[in-house]
Every structure is written in C-alpha cells, then in structure tokens.
N, C-alpha and C positions, 0 to 999 in steps of 0.2 A: 649382035654376034656374041654368042657365048664362048668363053675361054674357061676350061678346066685345067687345074694344076694339081698335081699330087704332091703333097708334102709329107715327109716324114718328122715325126715328132722328136726332138733331141731331150725332152724332158725324162728323166729318171722315173721309172714306175716303182712306187714304195713297196718295199717287201714286207709283207705282213705273214704272221703265222697262220698256217692253214691246217685243216683236218681233211683228210680224204673220207667223202660219204659216197658211197656207190661210184666211184670213179670220177667225181667232182671235187675239186678243191674248195672247200669252204672257209673263208676266214674265221678265227676263232671269236672275234668280237661278235659276228651274226649268231653264232651258236649260243654264246653267252646271253645276248639280247633275248633270244627266243626262249630259252630256259627260264630266265627272268620272267618273261610274260606268262609262261605256264603257271609258275609258282604264285605269282600275283592273281591271276585268274582263279586259281583253287583257293588261295586264301581269302579274296574278296568273296567268292561264292560261298565259302564256309561261313564268313562273318555275317554277310548281309542276305543270303539266300535268295538273292536276286540276280538271275542272269544279265539283265540289262547292265546293272551296276558293274558286274564282274567282267563283261565283254569290254565295255568302255575303259575301265581302269586298267585292265591289262594290255590294251591296245595302245592307250596312251604311254603307259610305263615302257612298253616294247619299243616304241618309236624313240622315245627320249634315251633309253639305254643304247639303242642302235646307233644313234648319231653321237651321243656322247663317247661311246666306246670307239667310234670310227675316229672321232677327233683326237682321242687320247693316242690311238695307234699311230696315226699320223704324226702327232708331235713328238712321239717317242723315236720315229723314224729319222728326225732331223738331226 
C-alpha cells in the first residue's frame, strides 16, 4: 500500500537580490558569474589563441564563481 502525504516546508526562503531580465527574476550572483566567464573567455582566447583552452578555462571559472557567490550570498543572509 502506498501512502502519500503533502508537507509544507516551514524553512524560510533566502531573499537574494535579483535583476529582472525579460520578465524573469535572475539572482545577481548568477549574472556576475556569467559576466566573469565571458571576460575570462575573451582574455584566455586573446592570450592563448586556443579555443579549447579558452572554453575550458572560462567554464571552470564560471562554475567556481557561481558556487562561491551563491555561498557568499547565503552566508550574508544569515
């Protein structure tokens, strides 16, 4: 027999600063991480002239910045 229960979470949702882009609220830390990724991509491409190095470097820096900025945002909400 299967029992389904509906639960409502009482956990408070963290309030993050957002930017409205095309009717969708984007957290600022995501925009900052993506801008950083584009800048790293352009810098790595200019320095190395290798598309593979530029893509991998910018992807890695974007992911690290995305998670680091998220953690900083959540820590600031405490």
